[in-house]
N, C-alpha and C positions, 0 to 999 in steps of 0.2 A: 452419158458417161456414168459409170457405176463403180466408183472407187471402193476398194476393199481395204480396211485397216489403214496402215500407213505406207502403202506401196506406191503412192503417187509421187512423181517427181515435181519439182518446183513449178514448171510451166503447166503441166497437167492440172496441178492443184489450183493454180491461179485461174485457169480456164473453167474448171469445175465450180469454184466459188463464185466467179463472175456470172456463170450461168444460173446459179441459185438466186443471186440477187436480181437478175433480169426477169426470171420466172416469177419471183415474188412481187416485183413491181407490176408486172402484167396482171397477176391475180388480184393485186390490191385494187385495181380499177374496177374489178368485178365485185369483190366482197364488200367494198365500201358503199356500193349502190344496191346491194341485196337488201330486201325488205326485212323487217323484224321477224316475221314468221319463217322466212327461209333460213335465217341464221339460227333461230330457235330450233327448227327442224334438223338442221345440220348437227347441232350439239347433241340433240336427242339421238340422232342416228349414230353418232360417235359412241355414245353410251351403249347403244344396242350392239354395235359391232364388237366392242370390248367384251361384252357379256357373251356373245356368240363365239368368241375366240379365247375363252378362258384357258382351255388346256394348252393352246399354243403359247399364250403369254406366260403362264406359270412354268411351262417347260423351258422357255427361254430364260426365265429368271433363275431356275434351278441350275442352269449352266453357268450363269453369272455368279451364283453363290459358290459353286465349285471352284471357279477361278479365284473368288475372294478368299476362300480358305487356303488355296494354294499360295496366294500372295500374302497371307497373314494380315489381311485387312483388319483394322481395329474394330472392336465391337460396335462402336457408334456408327461407323460407316456401313458395317454389315447390316445393322438394324435398319438403317435408312434404305439400304438396297433391297431388303427382303420383301417379297410379295407372297401372300397366301390368299386363300379364298376370302377371308375377312377383309383384308386390305384391298383386294381387287374389287370387292363389293363396295367398299368405301369410295374408291375412285369412280365407280359407276354412279353411285348416289350423288357424288359431288358434281358430276357432269349433268345429271338431271336437275340438280339444284341451280347450276349455272344457267341452264336452258330456261328455267322458270323465273329467273330474275327479270326485273323491268328492263326494257330496252335502254341501254346507256347512251345511245346516240340519236341524233336528229331531234333532240328535245330543245325547246326554246327555254334557255336558262334565265334569261332576262329580256325584257322588252320595254322600250320607252319612246317618247316622242319629244323632239326638241321644239322650241318656240317657232322655229322656221318651218315646221311641218314635216321635217324628215323623221321617219320612223326607224328605229334600230332594234335588231334582234341579235342576241348572243346564242348561237346554236352549238351544241356538242357534236363533234365529229371524230372519227378514228384518227389515231396518230399516223398510221400508215404501215410500214414494215418494221417489225421489232425483232432484233436478234436476242435470243435468250440463251445464256450459257450457265450450266449448272453441273453439279457433281453427281454423286451416286444416289439420286432420288428418281427412280423411274416414274413415280406418280406425278412429278413435275411435267413430264412429257404430255400426259393427258390433261392436267390442269391448265398448263400454259396454252396448249393448242385450243382448248375449248374456250378459255377466257378471251383469247385473241379473236376467235370466230364470232363470239357473242358481241364483242365490241367493234366488229367490222374491220379488224386488222388482219394482216398476214404476219406470219412469223417464220423465222429460220432458227431451228432448235439445235443446240449443241450440248448433248448430255455427256456425262463422264464415261471414260472407257470401261469403268467397273460395271456400268449398267447398260452397256452397248446393246446386248441381245434383247434385254427387257424393253428398252426404249424403242428399239427397232420394231419389235412385235406390236407395241402399243401404237407406234406411229402408223403402221400399216392399217390398224383399225380406224384411226382417226381419218386417214385419207379415204378409206372406203366409205366412211360416214359422209364425208364431204361430197363425194361423187354421187352417192345415193340421194343427196339433197339437191343435186344439180349445181354444185359449186365446184370450182377447180381444185383438184387435189393439191396443186402447188400453193394453195392458201396456207397450208401448214407443211413446211419442209423440214427435213432433218439432215444435218451434215453426216454423211455415211462413211466418213473416214475418221480414224482416231489420231490422225496426224495433227500434232499440236500446232503446226503452222497454219492450220485452217482457222484457228481462233484469231491469229494475227490478221489474216485477210478480212475476217468478219469485222474486226475492230476498225478497219479503215472505212467502213461504210459501203464497200463493194460498189464503187463508182456512183456514189450518191443514191443507191437504191435502198439502203437501210437507214431508218430514221432515228432509232433509239436502241441502245444496248441495255439489257437487264442481266447482270451477273448474280448468281446465287451460289455461294460457296464459301470456302475458307479464305484466310487472309492473303494467301499467295495468289489465288485467283483474282480477288478484288484488287490487289495491288497492281497486278499485271494489266487488268482492264483499265483502271484509272490512269495508268502510265501511258498505255499505248492507244487508247481509244481516240478516234478523230471525230466522233459524233457524240451526242449527249448520252449520259449514263445514269441509270436509276439503280443505285447500289443496295444490296442486301448485305449488311455487315454482321459481325459477331453478335451473338446473343449472350452478353454478359449481364444476366438479369438478376435483380435483387428482390428479396422479400424482407420487409422490415416489420418486426413485431413491436408495436408501440406499447407504452405502459398501460394504456386503456384497452388492450386487446382482450377478447374472450379467448382464454388460453386453450380451451378444448377445441374451439373452432380453428385457432391458429395452428395447432398441432396437425390437424387433418389437412389443412391447406398446404402446409410445408411438406408433408409426406407426398402429396400429389404433385406439387410444384417441382420437387426435386426428382421423384422416382417413378412417376407414371410412365414417362418415356425419357430416359436420360439423354438420348441422342437428338432431341429436337431443339431448335434455337430458342424456344420459349421456356426451357427448363431453368429453374432458379440455380444459380451457381454460388451465390452468397446470401447467407441469412444474417440479418442484423437484429439485435435484441436490446431493448432498453435495459440499462443497468438496474432500474427499479424493480423489474420483474424477472431478471435473469436467474436469481437463485431458485425461484419457484418454477420457472418454465424450462430452463435448459437441461437439468439433470435427466428428466424423463424424456425430453425431446431427443437428446443425444443418444440415450439408450435405444429409443425406438428406431432411430435412423441406423444405428450400428446393427441392430438385430435384423434390419431389412437389407443389410449388405452394403451400407453406405459408409465410405471412408470420411472421417471428419478432420478438417484442418482448422485450427482456430488460434486465437490470441492466448496470452497467459491466463486471462480470466476464464476463458472457455476450458482450457486444459485443466484448470483446477477442479472442474466438475467430473472429469473422467480421464483416467490414465491412458485410454486408447486414443485420445486426441493427439494428432500430430501438429506441432507448431507451424503456423502458416507464415510463409515469407511474403513480402510485398508483392512479388510477381504472381503469387497464387490468386490474389484478388483481381488481377488483370487477365485471368485465364478463363477461356470458355472450355470447360472440361468435356462436355458431352459424354459424361460418364458418371458412375455412382460415387462422386466425390463432391463434398459440400464444404465451402468455407463458412465459418461462423465468427462473428465479431460482436463484442459487447460495446454499445455506444451510450454515451451519457444522456442524450436526449434526442429529440427529433431533428434539431439543427446539426448535431454531430452525424446523424444518420444521412441527412441530405448532403452533407459535405463529403461523406465517404462515397456516396453514389455519384456525386458530381466528379469525383476523382477517377473512379474506376468503371462506371457504367459505359456501355457501348451505345447507349441511346435507344435501345431496343424496347424492353419492357421492365418496369419497376413497380413494386406493389407495397402498399402499407396495409397492415392488419390491425384494425382498431375499431372500437365502438364510438370513438370521439370524432364526430363529423367535422368539427372545426379543425382538429389536428389533421384529418385526412385532406381537407381543403388546403391547408398550409403546405402539406407534402406535395399535393398536385400542382400548386402554384410554383413551388421551388424546383421540382424535378422537370428537366427539359428532355424527356424521352418521347419516342413516338407513341408509346402506349403506357398509360399509368392506371393502376388498378387499386381498388379498395376491397378488402375481404374476399379475395378470389385468387385462385391459382394462376400463376404466370403462364401456365400451359394453355390458357384460353387465348393466348396470342396466336390466333389462327384465323384465316379468312373465312373458313366454314363456320366457325363459332361466332364470328361477327355478322353472319347472315349474308356473306358475299358469295356463297356457294363453294368457293375455293380461293386460292391466292397464287400469284406467281412468286411472291416473297414478302418479307417484312422490310419495307423501306425505312432506313434510319436517318436519311438526310432530311433536307427541308424543301427540296424542289424535285419534282413537281407534286409528289405524293409522299405521304408518311404512313407508317403502319402497314397493315395487310393491303396488298395491291390486288384489287379485284377488277372486274370488267369495267366498272365505271371510272377507274383510275387510268385506264389505257385509252384515254381520250384527250383531245385538245378542243379548241373551239374556233369558230369563225364568226365575224360580224356580217350580218345582212342588213343593208341600208336601202330603204325604199323612199323615193321622192315623187313629187308631182310636177317636176320641171324646175326645181330650185337651182339657182346658180349662186356661186359665192362671190361676194363683193370684194 
């Protein structure tokens, strides 16, 4: 069955989705037993196929971009959607980095022997079949597929309609790589209909063939998944990230970090959305910082104290501090001290990434103890919140919850474990 767009009726869609689940379950029993070299070869073959199909993939992306312009897609979404030679090369290099990662499964994580002579081993194993739902990021198609193969999992991918052609072209390359490595093409499947009801079917677990759902997108997507899912969910939520300039910061260093954290790429979830500055250094730091940001095309929203430094500052409302702009807009607030900064972050942070800029390591440690986010940084741009930068090769998303993974989700996080117990005839009294 090969559905096109949203032409499937309810019964046909149910049959199609059920077939995807069954095929994934069958492929799971092959990929989980594939050895480390075979899985590594498969990811390398995926990278090779993407490279050999550059023109096809970029042509598909150009058609998606035409549609995006026609639909007046916002700049942040368009930036996430866009592929060019440089970004495609980054995808290829990410897959090569994933292939080169240590094998995340079949490792003995712990072992011990009880007084009765029973020996125990805790071994890492794949999760199984993972449903991954994402929006206009075609690179997620490649990253997610490769990470699942590396970790011995199967996946069913559902990309956004905006990136349908791009994701389809990338998916064909991934499946070709799998076949070339002697693994089932069904190890990485993609839902080939844009019918929104397909997501609802996936969230049911497709007759117990899907083990985990990973959504990566905006509030509406996450809310729907968390409401409708009948199987475990590993969520990637908003990136309401903060950078706090402490009174003991190196101000030149802080200025460069803030420019990068906000403006390197405004449409990524690790972009800083709010800058907090200690009152003790605000008069020295903020006038030049604000001018520098405005000259770079950034809109500034701030409190009364911030507005006093520049008449181009728009007064911020409370809801601004709770907004993920994904755009060249930055909130700035002056805080009395580090405790006021951590209180502000506790109120507004989404638990993604928060940073302190200071040369005072004791203050940094206090900040890191107080802030309960997945990623906490000192003297670095929040845009380092990325699986590749963490050395994971790539990521499926940044998990902001507490179970079972937090921060960038790489291949090693797409695993669970089992216990292997060996005896010599022991019986329990």
